[in-house]
C-alpha atoms as a printed R data frame, in Angstrom:
    type eleno elety resid chain resno       x       y      z
1   ATOM     1    CA   MET     A     1   0.000   0.000  0.000
2   ATOM     2    CA   ASN     A     2   1.498   3.384 -1.032
3   ATOM     3    CA   VAL     A     3   1.401   5.952  1.731
4   ATOM     4    CA   THR     A     4   0.811   9.529  0.582
5   ATOM     5    CA   ARG     A     5   0.649  12.866  2.326
6   ATOM     6    CA   ALA     A     6  -3.102  12.688  1.857
7   ATOM     7    CA   HIS     A     7  -3.142   9.517  3.976
8   ATOM     8    CA   ILE     A     8  -1.359  11.277  6.804
9   ATOM     9    CA   GLN     A     9  -3.437  14.444  6.580
10  ATOM    10    CA   ALA     A    10  -6.630  12.416  6.597
11  ATOM    11    CA   LEU     A    11  -6.137  11.558 10.237
12  ATOM    12    CA   ALA     A    12  -4.410  14.739 11.393
13  ATOM    13    CA   PRO     A    13  -6.113  16.310 14.448
14  ATOM    14    CA   PRO     A    14  -9.153  18.136 13.052
15  ATOM    15    CA   PRO     A    15  -8.874  21.938 13.187
16  ATOM    16    CA   CYS     A    16 -11.388  24.081 14.986
17  ATOM    17    CA   ARG     A    17 -13.161  24.852 11.724
18  ATOM    18    CA   ARG     A    18 -13.896  21.153 11.237
19  ATOM    19    CA   GLU     A    19 -15.247  20.831 14.750
20  ATOM    20    CA   ALA     A    20 -17.470  23.860 14.191
21  ATOM    21    CA   ARG     A    21 -18.771  22.423 10.937
22  ATOM    22    CA   ALA     A    22 -19.463  19.078 12.600
23  ATOM    23    CA   ALA     A    23 -21.298  20.800 15.413
24  ATOM    24    CA   ALA     A    24 -23.322  22.877 13.000
25  ATOM    25    CA   ARG     A    25 -24.317  19.841 10.956
26  ATOM    26    CA   ALA     A    26 -25.446  18.106 14.116
27  ATOM    27    CA   GLY     A    27 -27.450  21.139 15.133
28  ATOM    28    CA   THR     A    28 -25.404  21.705 18.241
29  ATOM    29    CA   ALA     A    29 -23.439  24.870 17.520
30  ATOM    30    CA   ARG     A    30 -22.268  26.310 20.786
31  ATOM    31    CA   ASN     A    31 -23.584  29.660 21.932
32  ATOM    32    CA   THR     A    32 -21.948  29.745 25.325
33  ATOM    33    CA   PRO     A    33 -18.301  30.270 26.248
34  ATOM    34    CA   PRO     A    34 -16.325  27.261 27.467
35  ATOM    35    CA   PRO     A    35 -16.186  26.725 31.236
36  ATOM    36    CA   ALA     A    36 -13.180  27.888 33.170
37  ATOM    37    CA   THR     A    37 -10.377  25.360 33.364
38  ATOM    38    CA   LYS     A    38  -9.239  24.060 36.716
39  ATOM    39    CA   VAL     A    39  -5.480  24.207 37.314
40  ATOM    40    CA   VAL     A    40  -3.352  21.645 39.117
41  ATOM    41    CA   GLN     A    41   0.290  22.252 39.977
42  ATOM    42    CA   GLY     A    42   0.111  25.633 38.248
43  ATOM    43    CA   ARG     A    43  -0.723  24.142 34.834
44  ATOM    44    CA   PRO     A    44  -3.937  24.172 32.812
45  ATOM    45    CA   ALA     A    45  -5.898  20.921 32.907
46  ATOM    46    CA   ALA     A    46  -4.773  19.572 29.581
47  ATOM    47    CA   ASN     A    47  -3.921  15.891 29.763
48  ATOM    48    CA   THR     A    48  -4.633  13.541 26.905
49  ATOM    49    CA   VAL     A    49  -8.076  12.591 28.160
50  ATOM    50    CA   ALA     A    50  -9.116  16.191 28.809
51  ATOM    51    CA   LYS     A    51  -7.917  17.290 25.369
52  ATOM    52    CA   ALA     A    52 -10.030  14.696 23.615
53  ATOM    53    CA   LYS     A    53 -13.191  15.294 25.624
54  ATOM    54    CA   ALA     A    54 -14.706  18.192 23.672
55  ATOM    55    CA   ALA     A    55 -13.966  16.708 20.279
56  ATOM    56    CA   SER     A    56 -15.287  13.290 21.244
57  ATOM    57    CA   SER     A    57 -18.688  14.489 22.387
58  ATOM    58    CA   PRO     A    58 -21.458  12.505 20.661
59  ATOM    59    CA   ALA     A    59 -23.145  15.803 19.828
60  ATOM    60    CA   GLU     A    60 -20.156  16.792 17.664
61  ATOM    61    CA   SER     A    61 -19.819  13.474 15.866
62  ATOM    62    CA   ALA     A    62 -20.236  13.695 12.127
63  ATOM    63    CA   THR     A    63 -20.830   9.995 11.611
64  ATOM    64    CA   SER     A    64 -24.599  10.263 11.681
65  ATOM    65    CA   VAL     A    65 -24.866  13.079  9.114
66  ATOM    66    CA   GLY     A    66 -23.567  13.719  5.634
67  ATOM    67    CA   ALA     A    67 -22.020  11.265  3.241
68  ATOM    68    CA   LEU     A    68 -20.052   8.245  4.380
69  ATOM    69    CA   ARG     A    69 -16.293   8.771  4.056
70  ATOM    70    CA   ALA     A    70 -15.013   7.536  0.716
71  ATOM    71    CA   GLY     A    71 -12.214   5.019  0.568
72  ATOM    72    CA   PRO     A    72 -11.341   1.609  1.978
73  ATOM    73    CA   PRO     A    73 -12.229   0.248  5.428
74  ATOM    74    CA   ARG     A    74 -10.001   1.540  8.237
75  ATOM    75    CA   LEU     A    75  -8.923  -0.035 11.494
76  ATOM    76    CA   ALA     A    76  -7.506   2.081 14.344
77  ATOM    77    CA   LEU     A    77  -4.994   0.600 16.793
78  ATOM    78    CA   PRO     A    78  -3.303   2.111 19.871
79  ATOM    79    CA   SER     A    79  -0.020   3.748 18.900
80  ATOM    80    CA   LYS     A    80   1.931   3.557 22.160
81  ATOM    81    CA   GLY     A    81   2.361   1.691 25.399
82  ATOM    82    CA   ARG     A    82   1.371  -1.706 26.662
83  ATOM    83    CA   MET     A    83  -2.041  -1.590 24.979
84  ATOM    84    CA   ALA     A    84  -0.347  -1.125 21.608
85  ATOM    85    CA   GLU     A    85   2.063  -4.011 22.212
86  ATOM    86    CA   ASP     A    86  -0.632  -6.382 23.443
87  ATOM    87    CA   THR     A    87  -3.008  -5.518 20.600
88  ATOM    88    CA   LEU     A    88  -0.366  -6.240 17.970
89  ATOM    89    CA   ALA     A    89   0.616  -9.458 19.741
90  ATOM    90    CA   LEU     A    90  -2.981 -10.698 19.790
91  ATOM    91    CA   LEU     A    91  -3.523  -9.911 16.122
92  ATOM    92    CA   LYS     A    92  -0.276 -11.653 15.204
93  ATOM    93    CA   SER     A    93  -1.294 -14.764 17.139
94  ATOM    94    CA   CYS     A    94  -4.511 -14.800 15.090
95  ATOM    95    CA   GLN     A    95  -2.600 -14.664 11.783
96  ATOM    96    CA   LEU     A    96  -3.615 -11.016 11.451
97  ATOM    97    CA   GLY     A    97  -0.129  -9.572 11.785
98  ATOM    98    CA   VAL     A    98   0.215  -5.861 11.034
99  ATOM    99    CA   ARG     A    99   2.896  -4.807  8.539
100 ATOM   100    CA   LYS     A   100   4.318  -1.337  9.128
101 ATOM   101    CA   PRO     A   101   7.028  -0.586  6.533
102 ATOM   102    CA   ASN     A   102   8.307   2.474  8.372
103 ATOM   103    CA   PRO     A   103   8.222   2.629 12.203
104 ATOM   104    CA   ARG     A   104   7.635   6.388 12.019
105 ATOM   105    CA   GLN     A   105   4.545   6.056  9.874
106 ATOM   106    CA   TYR     A   106   1.089   5.926 11.390
107 ATOM   107    CA   VAL     A   107  -0.444   3.907  8.588
108 ATOM   108    CA   ALA     A   108   0.011   0.185  7.981
109 ATOM   109    CA   GLU     A   109  -1.729  -2.874  6.574
110 ATOM   110    CA   VAL     A   110  -2.761  -6.428  7.411
111 ATOM   111    CA   PRO     A   111  -1.502  -8.625  4.548
112 ATOM   112    CA   SER     A   112  -4.072 -11.324  5.312
113 ATOM   113    CA   LEU     A   113  -6.886  -8.763  4.932
114 ATOM   114    CA   PRO     A   114  -6.214  -7.007  1.611
115 ATOM   115    CA   GLY     A   115  -7.860  -3.618  1.300
116 ATOM   116    CA   LEU     A   116  -7.899  -2.836  5.016
117 ATOM   117    CA   GLU     A   117  -6.002   0.266  6.135
118 ATOM   118    CA   VAL     A   118  -4.543   0.313  9.637
119 ATOM   119    CA   TRP     A   119  -4.043   3.629 11.443
120 ATOM   120    CA   PHE     A   120  -2.164   4.028 14.704
121 ATOM   121    CA   GLN     A   121  -3.736   6.538 17.085
122 ATOM   122    CA   ARG     A   122  -3.634   7.518 20.735
123 ATOM   123    CA   ALA     A   123  -6.138   5.488 22.705
124 ATOM   124    CA   SER     A   124  -8.245   8.534 23.538
125 ATOM   125    CA   ASP     A   125  -8.291   9.596 19.878
126 ATOM   126    CA   ILE     A   126  -9.562   6.247 18.610
127 ATOM   127    CA   VAL     A   127 -13.046   6.961 19.959
128 ATOM   128    CA   ARG     A   128 -12.997  10.410 18.380
129 ATOM   129    CA   ARG     A   129 -11.931   8.998 15.012
130 ATOM   130    CA   LEU     A   130 -14.720   6.446 15.173
131 ATOM   131    CA   GLN     A   131 -17.235   9.167 15.954
132 ATOM   132    CA   TYR     A   132 -16.020  11.404 13.124
133 ATOM   133    CA   GLY     A   133 -16.103   8.497 10.704
134 ATOM   134    CA   ASP     A   134 -12.362   8.756 10.022
135 ATOM   135    CA   VAL     A   135 -12.006   5.063 10.935
136 ATOM   136    CA   ASP     A   136 -14.542   2.245 10.989
137 ATOM   137    CA   VAL     A   137 -13.212  -0.213 13.580
138 ATOM   138    CA   GLY     A   138 -10.951   0.229 16.583
139 ATOM   139    CA   PHE     A   139  -9.190  -1.651 19.365
140 ATOM   140    CA   LEU     A   140  -8.979   0.185 22.688
141 ATOM   141    CA   GLY     A   141  -9.528  -0.143 26.402
142 ATOM   142    CA   TYR     A   142 -13.075  -0.192 27.740
143 ATOM   143    CA   ASP     A   143 -12.149   2.727 30.030
144 ATOM   144    CA   MET     A   144 -11.674   4.995 26.988
145 ATOM   145    CA   PHE     A   145 -14.899   3.788 25.410
146 ATOM   146    CA   HIS     A   146 -16.869   4.347 28.616
147 ATOM   147    CA   GLU     A   147 -15.433   7.826 29.057
148 ATOM   148    CA   PHE     A   148 -15.898   9.193 25.546
149 ATOM   149    CA   ALA     A   149 -18.572   7.109 23.800
150 ATOM   150    CA   HIS     A   150 -21.265   7.209 26.478
151 ATOM   151    CA   GLY     A   151 -24.596   7.924 24.803
152 ATOM   152    CA   ASN     A   152 -23.309   7.453 21.239
153 ATOM   153    CA   ASP     A   153 -25.611   4.930 19.597
154 ATOM   154    CA   ASP     A   154 -23.487   4.635 16.470
155 ATOM   155    CA   LEU     A   155 -20.631   2.808 18.205
156 ATOM   156    CA   ILE     A   156 -21.025  -0.925 18.848
157 ATOM   157    CA   ILE     A   157 -18.845  -3.156 21.007
158 ATOM   158    CA   VAL     A   158 -18.000  -6.089 18.737
159 ATOM   159    CA   HIS     A   159 -15.851  -7.981 21.275
160 ATOM   160    CA   ASP     A   160 -15.914  -7.056 24.961
161 ATOM   161    CA   ALA     A   161 -13.229  -9.359 26.402
162 ATOM   162    CA   LEU     A   162  -9.936  -9.557 24.517
163 ATOM   163    CA   ARG     A   163  -8.063 -10.641 27.665
164 ATOM   164    CA   TYR     A   164  -5.355  -8.008 27.702
165 ATOM   165    CA   GLY     A   165  -5.032  -4.571 29.232
166 ATOM   166    CA   GLY     A   166  -6.876  -5.756 32.327
167 ATOM   167    CA   CYS     A   167  -7.269  -3.084 35.006
168 ATOM   168    CA   HIS     A   168  -9.961  -1.161 36.831
169 ATOM   169    CA   LEU     A   169 -10.815   2.473 37.434
170 ATOM   170    CA   ALA     A   170 -10.900   3.163 41.153
171 ATOM   171    CA   LEU     A   171 -10.637   5.817 43.835
172 ATOM   172    CA   GLY     A   172  -7.241   6.269 45.440
173 ATOM   173    CA   VAL     A   173  -7.608   7.622 48.985
174 ATOM   174    CA   PRO     A   174  -4.744   8.712 51.278
175 ATOM   175    CA   SER     A   175  -3.909   6.045 53.834
176 ATOM   176    CA   LYS     A   176  -2.768   8.651 56.343
177 ATOM   177    CA   GLY     A   177  -4.044  11.890 57.858
178 ATOM   178    CA   ASP     A   178  -7.724  12.791 57.676
179 ATOM   179    CA   PHE     A   179  -8.465   9.755 55.489
180 ATOM   180    CA   ALA     A   180  -6.706   7.163 57.653
181 ATOM   181    CA   GLU     A   181 -10.028   5.738 58.910
182 ATOM   182    CA   VAL     A   182 -11.809   5.992 55.561
183 ATOM   183    CA   ASP     A   183 -12.257   2.431 54.290
184 ATOM   184    CA   SER     A   184 -15.463   2.649 52.247
185 ATOM   185    CA   ILE     A   185 -17.458   4.997 50.053
186 ATOM   186    CA   ASP     A   186 -19.874   5.456 52.954
187 ATOM   187    CA   ASP     A   187 -16.996   6.594 55.167
188 ATOM   188    CA   LEU     A   188 -15.993   9.057 52.463
189 ATOM   189    CA   LYS     A   189 -19.534  10.419 52.161
190 ATOM   190    CA   SER     A   190 -19.772  10.948 55.916
191 ATOM   191    CA   MET     A   191 -16.846  13.388 56.045
192 ATOM   192    CA   GLY     A   192 -19.083  16.427 55.697
193 ATOM   193    CA   TRP     A   193 -18.439  17.472 52.117
194 ATOM   194    CA   SER     A   194 -20.657  20.230 50.721
195 ATOM   195    CA   LYS     A   195 -20.973  22.635 47.826
196 ATOM   196    CA   ASP     A   196 -18.886  25.161 49.741
197 ATOM   197    CA   ASN     A   197 -16.401  22.527 50.930
198 ATOM   198    CA   PRO     A   198 -16.287  20.012 48.077
199 ATOM   199    CA   LEU     A   199 -14.271  16.828 47.817
200 ATOM   200    CA   LYS     A   200 -11.489  17.559 45.327
201 ATOM   201    CA   VAL     A   201 -10.959  14.647 42.934
202 ATOM   202    CA   VAL     A   202  -8.134  14.696 40.395
203 ATOM   203    CA   THR     A   203  -8.777  12.454 37.395
204 ATOM   204    CA   GLY     A   204  -8.576  12.165 33.651
205 ATOM   205    CA   TYR     A   205 -12.000  10.500 33.520
206 ATOM   206    CA   HIS     A   206 -14.379  13.368 34.207
207 ATOM   207    CA   ASN     A   207 -17.465  11.910 32.512
208 ATOM   208    CA   THR     A   208 -17.079   8.581 34.289
209 ATOM   209    CA   ALA     A   209 -16.281  10.285 37.595
210 ATOM   210    CA   LYS     A   210 -19.323  12.535 37.346
211 ATOM   211    CA   GLN     A   211 -21.586   9.551 36.715
212 ATOM   212    CA   PHE     A   212 -20.061   7.611 39.628
213 ATOM   213    CA   PHE     A   213 -20.499  10.377 42.185
214 ATOM   214    CA   GLU     A   214 -24.028  11.127 40.951
215 ATOM   215    CA   GLU     A   215 -24.932   7.480 41.530
216 ATOM   216    CA   ASN     A   216 -23.525   7.782 45.048
217 ATOM   217    CA   GLY     A   217 -25.485  10.943 45.855
218 ATOM   218    CA   MET     A   218 -22.483  13.271 45.916
219 ATOM   219    CA   SER     A   219 -22.928  15.247 42.697
220 ATOM   220    CA   ASP     A   220 -23.073  18.610 44.492
221 ATOM   221    CA   GLN     A   221 -20.278  17.751 46.924
222 ATOM   222    CA   VAL     A   222 -17.466  17.111 44.441
223 ATOM   223    CA   THR     A   223 -15.231  19.168 42.185
224 ATOM   224    CA   PHE     A   224 -13.053  17.584 39.523
225 ATOM   225    CA   LEU     A   225  -9.501  18.564 38.667
226 ATOM   226    CA   ALA     A   226  -7.208  17.367 35.895
227 ATOM   227    CA   ALA     A   227  -3.457  16.859 35.804
228 ATOM   228    CA   ASP     A   228  -0.747  15.828 33.368
229 ATOM   229    CA   GLY     A   229   0.082  12.405 34.774
230 ATOM   230    CA   ALA     A   230   1.479  11.521 38.198
231 ATOM   231    CA   LEU     A   231  -1.952  11.802 39.783
232 ATOM   232    CA   GLU     A   232  -0.750   9.843 42.817
233 ATOM   233    CA   ALA     A   233   1.258  12.845 44.029
234 ATOM   234    CA   ALA     A   234  -1.668  15.278 44.017
235 ATOM   235    CA   PRO     A   235  -3.219  14.462 47.450
236 ATOM   236    CA   TYR     A   236   0.056  14.849 49.342
237 ATOM   237    CA   MET     A   237   0.931  18.026 47.438
238 ATOM   238    CA   GLY     A   238  -2.377  19.516 48.571
239 ATOM   239    CA   CYS     A   239  -3.704  19.754 45.016
240 ATOM   240    CA   ALA     A   240  -6.562  17.320 45.610
241 ATOM   241    CA   ASP     A   241  -8.136  15.177 48.305
242 ATOM   242    CA   ILE     A   242  -8.275  11.894 46.365
243 ATOM   243    CA   ILE     A   243  -7.611  10.542 42.879
244 ATOM   244    CA   LEU     A   244  -9.611   8.480 40.406
245 ATOM   245    CA   ASP     A   245  -7.325   6.536 38.103
246 ATOM   246    CA   LEU     A   246  -6.618   3.179 36.503
247 ATOM   247    CA   VAL     A   247  -5.296   0.493 38.828
248 ATOM   248    CA   SER     A   248  -3.632  -2.707 37.695
249 ATOM   249    CA   THR     A   249  -1.808  -4.324 40.611
250 ATOM   250    CA   GLY     A   250  -2.246  -1.529 43.153
251 ATOM   251    CA   THR     A   251   1.507  -1.272 43.729
252 ATOM   252    CA   THR     A   252   1.731   2.340 42.556
253 ATOM   253    CA   LEU     A   253  -1.068   3.333 44.917
254 ATOM   254    CA   ARG     A   254   0.573   1.671 47.897
255 ATOM   255    CA   GLU     A   255   3.983   3.128 47.127
256 ATOM   256    CA   ASN     A   256   2.412   6.589 47.185
257 ATOM   257    CA   ASN     A   257   0.524   6.003 50.458
258 ATOM   258    CA   LEU     A   258  -2.843   5.646 48.748
259 ATOM   259    CA   LYS     A   259  -5.416   2.888 49.141
260 ATOM   260    CA   GLU     A   260  -8.542   1.565 47.499
261 ATOM   261    CA   ILE     A   261 -11.765   1.580 49.486
262 ATOM   262    CA   VAL     A   262 -14.871  -0.590 49.524
263 ATOM   263    CA   GLY     A   263 -17.320   0.678 46.916
264 ATOM   264    CA   GLY     A   264 -14.646   2.800 45.278
265 ATOM   265    CA   ARG     A   265 -14.135   0.617 42.223
266 ATOM   266    CA   VAL     A   266 -15.867   2.374 39.331
267 ATOM   267    CA   ILE     A   267 -15.481   0.160 36.242
268 ATOM   268    CA   GLU     A   268 -13.529  -2.887 35.088
269 ATOM   269    CA   SER     A   269 -11.545  -2.446 31.896
270 ATOM   270    CA   GLU     A   270  -9.742  -4.563 29.320
271 ATOM   271    CA   GLY     A   271  -9.127  -4.496 25.591
272 ATOM   272    CA   ILE     A   272 -12.237  -4.373 23.408
273 ATOM   273    CA   MET     A   273 -13.090  -4.151 19.714
274 ATOM   274    CA   VAL     A   274 -15.477  -1.388 18.641
275 ATOM   275    CA   ALA     A   275 -17.052  -0.535 15.289
276 ATOM   276    CA   SER     A   276 -19.284   2.099 13.735
277 ATOM   277    CA   ARG     A   277 -22.818   0.843 13.213
278 ATOM   278    CA   ARG     A   278 -23.271   2.990 10.139
279 ATOM   279    CA   ALA     A   279 -19.998   1.886  8.570
280 ATOM   280    CA   LEU     A   280 -20.834  -1.781  9.163
281 ATOM   281    CA   LYS     A   281 -24.112  -1.305  7.339
282 ATOM   282    CA   GLU     A   282 -22.948   0.897  4.480
283 ATOM   283    CA   ARG     A   283 -19.238   0.431  3.773
284 ATOM   284    CA   PRO     A   284 -18.675  -2.292  1.156
285 ATOM   285    CA   GLY     A   285 -16.647  -5.223  2.415
286 ATOM   286    CA   LEU     A   286 -16.350  -3.998  6.008
287 ATOM   287    CA   LEU     A   287 -18.828  -6.389  7.611
288 ATOM   288    CA   GLU     A   288 -17.131  -9.414  6.031
289 ATOM   289    CA   MET     A   289 -13.727  -8.178  7.256
290 ATOM   290    CA   VAL     A   290 -15.082  -7.745 10.762
291 ATOM   291    CA   LYS     A   291 -16.479 -11.273 10.633
292 ATOM   292    CA   GLN     A   292 -13.059 -12.647  9.668
293 ATOM   293    CA   ILE     A   293 -11.351 -10.745 12.477
294 ATOM   294    CA   LEU     A   294 -13.997 -11.761 15.001
295 ATOM   295    CA   GLU     A   295 -13.888 -15.446 14.021
296 ATOM   296    CA   ARG     A   296 -10.118 -15.592 14.414
297 ATOM   297    CA   LEU     A   297 -10.200 -13.767 17.725
298 ATOM   298    CA   GLU     A   298 -12.901 -16.048 19.104
299 ATOM   299    CA   ALA     A   299 -11.198 -19.213 17.868
300 ATOM   300    CA   HIS     A   300  -7.824 -18.220 19.295
301 ATOM   301    CA   LEU     A   301  -9.125 -16.977 22.647
302 ATOM   302    CA   LYS     A   302 -11.175 -20.142 23.095
303 ATOM   303    CA   ALA     A   303  -8.174 -22.324 22.236
304 ATOM   304    CA   GLU     A   304  -6.130 -20.570 24.923
305 ATOM   305    CA   GLU     A   305  -8.365 -22.191 27.547
306 ATOM   306    CA   PHE     A   306  -7.655 -25.794 26.484
307 ATOM   307    CA   PHE     A   307  -4.989 -28.436 25.943
308 ATOM   308    CA   LEU     A   308  -5.384 -31.378 23.581
309 ATOM   309    CA   VAL     A   309  -4.595 -34.557 25.558
310 ATOM   310    CA   THR     A   310  -3.923 -37.872 23.808
311 ATOM   311    CA   THR     A   311  -3.148 -41.225 25.423
312 ATOM   312    CA   ASN     A   312  -3.053 -44.936 24.543
313 ATOM   313    CA   ILE     A   313  -5.359 -47.239 26.528
314 ATOM   314    CA   ARG     A   314  -5.969 -50.993 26.315
315 ATOM   315    CA   ALA     A   315  -9.597 -52.117 26.357
316 ATOM   316    CA   GLU     A   316 -12.054 -54.413 24.619
317 ATOM   317    CA   SER     A   317 -13.601 -51.656 22.521
318 ATOM   318    CA   GLU     A   318 -13.759 -47.940 21.781
319 ATOM   319    CA   SER     A   319 -17.086 -47.740 23.604
320 ATOM   320    CA   GLU     A   320 -15.557 -49.131 26.787
321 ATOM   321    CA   ILE     A   321 -12.886 -46.424 26.843
322 ATOM   322    CA   ALA     A   322 -15.306 -43.636 25.968
323 ATOM   323    CA   GLY     A   323 -17.655 -44.780 28.725
324 ATOM   324    CA   GLN     A   324 -14.869 -44.780 31.325
325 ATOM   325    CA   MET     A   325 -13.728 -41.315 30.290
326 ATOM   326    CA   LEU     A   326 -17.221 -39.869 30.491
327 ATOM   327    CA   GLU     A   327 -17.767 -41.495 33.896
328 ATOM   328    CA   ASN     A   328 -14.628 -39.699 35.079
329 ATOM   329    CA   GLY     A   329 -15.859 -36.353 33.770
330 ATOM   330    CA   ILE     A   330 -13.475 -36.303 30.808
331 ATOM   331    CA   GLY     A   331 -15.858 -35.216 28.092
332 ATOM   332    CA   GLY     A   332 -13.974 -32.512 26.236
333 ATOM   333    CA   LEU     A   333 -15.940 -30.198 23.985
334 ATOM   334    CA   GLN     A   334 -18.348 -32.758 22.506
335 ATOM   335    CA   GLY     A   335 -17.048 -36.028 23.925
336 ATOM   336    CA   PRO     A   336 -13.757 -37.951 23.591
337 ATOM   337    CA   THR     A   337 -12.434 -39.282 20.299
338 ATOM   338    CA   VAL     A   338 -11.320 -42.947 20.473
339 ATOM   339    CA   SER     A   339  -9.725 -44.835 17.598
340 ATOM   340    CA   PRO     A   340  -7.673 -48.034 17.133
341 ATOM   341    CA   VAL     A   341  -3.874 -47.887 17.083
342 ATOM   342    CA   PHE     A   342  -2.034 -49.380 14.102
343 ATOM   343    CA   SER     A   343   1.527 -50.686 14.213
344 ATOM   344    CA   SER     A   344   3.451 -51.615 11.032
345 ATOM   345    CA   GLY     A   345   0.243 -51.332  9.072
346 ATOM   346    CA   LEU     A   346  -1.594 -53.753 11.327
347 ATOM   347    CA   ARG     A   347  -4.161 -52.969 13.957
348 ATOM   348    CA   SER     A   348  -2.767 -53.388 17.471
349 ATOM   349    CA   GLN     A   349  -4.933 -55.760 19.467
350 ATOM   350    CA   ARG     A   350  -7.055 -54.029 22.105
351 ATOM   351    CA   LEU     A   351  -4.968 -50.838 21.960
352 ATOM   352    CA   TYR     A   352  -6.741 -47.548 21.344
353 ATOM   353    CA   ALA     A   353  -5.786 -43.871 21.208
354 ATOM   354    CA   ALA     A   354  -8.067 -41.489 23.072
355 ATOM   355    CA   SER     A   355  -7.999 -37.731 22.449
356 ATOM   356    CA   VAL     A   356  -9.886 -35.040 24.298
357 ATOM   357    CA   CYS     A   357  -9.791 -31.269 24.821
358 ATOM   358    CA   VAL     A   358  -9.174 -30.451 28.474
359 ATOM   359    CA   ARG     A   359  -9.402 -27.111 30.234
360 ATOM   360    CA   LYS     A   360  -5.949 -26.056 31.327
361 ATOM   361    CA   LYS     A   361  -6.988 -25.757 34.956
362 ATOM   362    CA   ASN     A   362  -8.130 -29.420 34.880
363 ATOM   363    CA   LEU     A   363  -5.042 -30.850 33.162
364 ATOM   364    CA   HIS     A   364  -3.350 -32.665 36.043
365 ATOM   365    CA   ASP     A   365  -6.583 -34.141 37.413
366 ATOM   366    CA   THR     A   366  -7.342 -35.421 33.908
367 ATOM   367    CA   ILE     A   367  -3.915 -37.027 33.529
368 ATOM   368    CA   LYS     A   368  -4.348 -38.722 36.894
369 ATOM   369    CA   SER     A   369  -7.713 -40.139 35.803
370 ATOM   370    CA   LEU     A   370  -6.373 -41.351 32.446
371 ATOM   371    CA   ARG     A   371  -3.468 -43.106 34.135
372 ATOM   372    CA   GLY     A   372  -5.952 -44.758 36.467
373 ATOM   373    CA   MET     A   373  -7.660 -46.158 33.371
374 ATOM   374    CA   GLY     A   374  -4.365 -47.592 32.140
375 ATOM   375    CA   GLY     A   375  -3.398 -44.677 29.932
376 ATOM   376    CA   THR     A   376   0.235 -44.565 28.801
377 ATOM   377    CA   GLY     A   377   2.328 -42.132 26.786
378 ATOM   378    CA   VAL     A   378   0.102 -39.163 27.623
379 ATOM   379    CA   LEU     A   379   0.710 -36.319 25.162
380 ATOM   380    CA   VAL     A   380  -0.298 -32.723 25.899
381 ATOM   381    CA   SER     A   381  -0.485 -30.244 23.006
382 ATOM   382    CA   GLU     A   382  -1.116 -26.514 22.828
383 ATOM   383    CA   LEU     A   383  -4.046 -25.432 20.668
384 ATOM   384    CA   THR     A   384  -4.019 -22.403 18.372
385 ATOM   385    CA   TYR     A   385  -7.649 -22.249 17.267
386 ATOM   386    CA   ILE     A   386 -10.975 -23.835 18.108
387 ATOM   387    CA   PHE     A   387 -13.455 -22.739 15.450
388 ATOM   388    CA   ASP     A   388 -17.126 -23.088 16.281
389 ATOM   389    CA   GLU     A   389 -19.776 -23.308 13.599
390 ATOM   390    CA   GLU     A   390 -20.389 -19.604 14.112
391 ATOM   391    CA   PRO     A   391 -19.166 -17.335 16.932
392 ATOM   392    CA   TRP     A   392 -21.971 -16.261 19.232
393 ATOM   393    CA   ARG     A   393 -20.588 -12.725 19.239
394 ATOM   394    CA   TRP     A   394 -21.112 -12.600 15.466
395 ATOM   395    CA   THR     A   395 -24.748 -13.527 15.951
396 ATOM   396    CA   GLU     A   396 -25.054 -10.828 18.616
397 ATOM   397    CA   LEU     A   397 -23.475  -8.255 16.301
398 ATOM   398    CA   LEU     A   398 -25.990  -9.005 13.565
399 ATOM   399    CA   LYS     A   399 -28.811  -8.537 16.084
400 ATOM   400    CA   LYS     A   400 -27.396  -5.150 17.104
401 ATOM   401    CA   LEU     A   401 -27.287  -4.055 13.482
402 ATOM   402    CA   GLU     A   402 -30.976  -4.904 13.122
403 ATOM   403    CA   ASP     A   403 -31.974  -2.668 16.042
């Protein structure tokens, strides 16, 4: 695929004029000045999440008006960090490896899916690009989707559990000082916060935070601040009372004298696959590409849960072995496969090979049971794919497109 300047400019951050046009088309031109920006550590609140917020508002999305973007289907992937690495690794394991001729370019291709353009974007920008219609499909963390796509009916979650990027969004409360005895959200609420003395929360997830505190009856007792990274330092610098941020292992919180509290976990997050409803319906070839991607993802992720176990067992018949295996709870996906063993072209008397898919967590119990049945030469093999007749998530996607 030849990369031109037009390719690069196509996904350059949209200028203000574009945002104004999008807003006008959606009938949501702004007539009021923007709210004042809170400042933390002497800097304007301008982290990546805050920057993307205005542009990613569903009201400003151009995907539901005007003509569909011309050109081939586009897939957006995270450009940096662990999410980017894990996304590429998953696609590669599904024989969907991404080829990027130049590491400095932001456009690439998937050789096994001819005609699909791949664009590398910041995680927060992927939602915006989907809303603008600049891309059709994206891989990102659920936290970004929840923050920026809330209320946008055009975006559909195609796969909600890609098993990487696992973390959760949670409150981080000081473990010392005034908060030393605060161990739950109820304890936090009982500290006497008010409109005149609000709880100061520093976060990059203002939409999600607002929803969380509204659900906990504190909407008029909280003020939100933003910061450029290093949120954990804010409470002890006096910039904020608590933080709301992503937590993986909790080590960073503990090392900065912060703690999680009961009821303070806001959302669970991991890698997901998202697509534009309109693009799936109208862009030629896109739905079939999404089906191919989804089938490979489902087959690979399912295979990761199992081993293929094969052993030789002596018995009078295949039925005898199959019956013993089923009695011992060794049924695999649809039952064991038992067949005669041949040696030097001749069938070995009363010797059969039994194969079965076994969940990885049950492997050693299964081997013990097979040995108890006389099994010898037990082989354990990794699986790459387990293809079902049709992935249930594909069926669910088709139902969503009918709504």
